[in-house]
C-alpha positions in Angstrom: 0.5 0.0 -0.2 2.5 1.9 1.0 4.4 1.8 -2.6 0.8 2.6 -4.2 0.8 5.6 -1.9 4.8 7.2 -2.9 3.7 5.7 -6.9 0.8 8.2 -6.7 2.4 10.8 -4.9 5.6 10.9 -7.0 3.4 11.6 -10.4 1.5 14.0 -8.7 5.1 16.1 -7.9 6.1 15.3 -12.0 2.5 16.5 -12.9 2.6 19.5 -10.5 4.0 22.2 -12.3 2.3 21.6 -15.7 -0.8 22.1 -13.4 0.3 25.3 -11.7 1.6 26.8 -15.2 0.2 29.9 -15.3 -2.3 31.0 -18.2 -2.6 34.7 -19.5 -5.8 35.6 -18.5 -8.5 37.7 -20.9 -8.9 41.2 -20.3 -12.0 42.0 -18.8 -13.7 45.1 -18.5 -15.3 43.5 -15.3 -12.9 41.7 -14.0 -9.4 42.9 -14.7 -7.9 45.4 -12.9 -7.0 48.6 -14.7 -3.4 48.8 -13.1 -3.2 45.4 -15.2 -5.1 46.2 -18.0 -2.7 49.6 -18.7 0.4 45.9 -18.4 -0.5 45.5 -22.1 0.2 48.0 -24.6 -2.9 47.2 -26.7 -5.2 47.7 -24.0 -4.0 50.8 -22.6 -4.1 52.3 -26.1 -7.5 50.7 -26.5 -8.2 52.4 -22.9 -6.9 55.5 -23.8 -8.6 56.1 -26.9 -11.4 55.5 -25.6 -11.3 57.4 -22.6 -8.3 60.1 -23.0 -9.0 61.6 -19.5 -8.1 58.6 -16.9 -5.0 58.2 -17.7 -4.6 61.4 -15.4 -6.0 59.1 -12.1 -4.1 55.8 -13.7 -2.7 56.4 -9.5 -6.2 56.8 -8.0 -8.2 54.2 -9.7 -5.3 51.2 -10.6 -7.0 48.7 -8.5 -10.5 49.0 -9.5 -12.2 47.1 -12.9 -13.3 49.5 -15.5 -16.8 48.6 -14.0 -16.3 49.7 -10.8 -15.3 52.9 -12.2 -17.9 53.7 -14.2 -20.7 55.1 -11.7 -17.9 57.1 -10.6 -17.0 58.8 -14.2 -19.9 61.1 -14.8 -20.8 59.0 -18.0 -17.8 59.2 -19.4 -17.9 55.0 -19.1 -20.9 54.2 -19.9 -22.0 50.2 -20.7 -21.3 50.9 -24.8 -18.2 52.1 -23.8 -17.6 49.7 -21.8 -18.8 47.0 -23.9 -16.6 48.8 -26.9 -13.6 48.7 -25.2 -14.5 44.6 -24.2 -14.7 43.8 -27.4 -11.2 45.9 -28.5 -9.8 43.3 -25.4 -11.4 40.1 -26.0 -8.9 41.0 -29.9 -5.8 41.1 -27.5 -3.8 37.9 -28.1 
């Protein structure tokens, strides 16, 4: 029985690196923090094209998502703009 357990444990250790490998996550207006969005040059360019004034607030809103910022944007970041940004993010590989 100990031999079977040891074999299973060894296989688990060998397979662990592959299972813990991080895959790049898709950018999302709902779940990705703005500080992460702007690390991607293509996403940052899309965001700044859609909302040029956002650059002045990166430090203040970096830990928020675009969806969280929208209600505070006085209409500058509405549902249509969020959808358009998500469409741009979806194009990024």
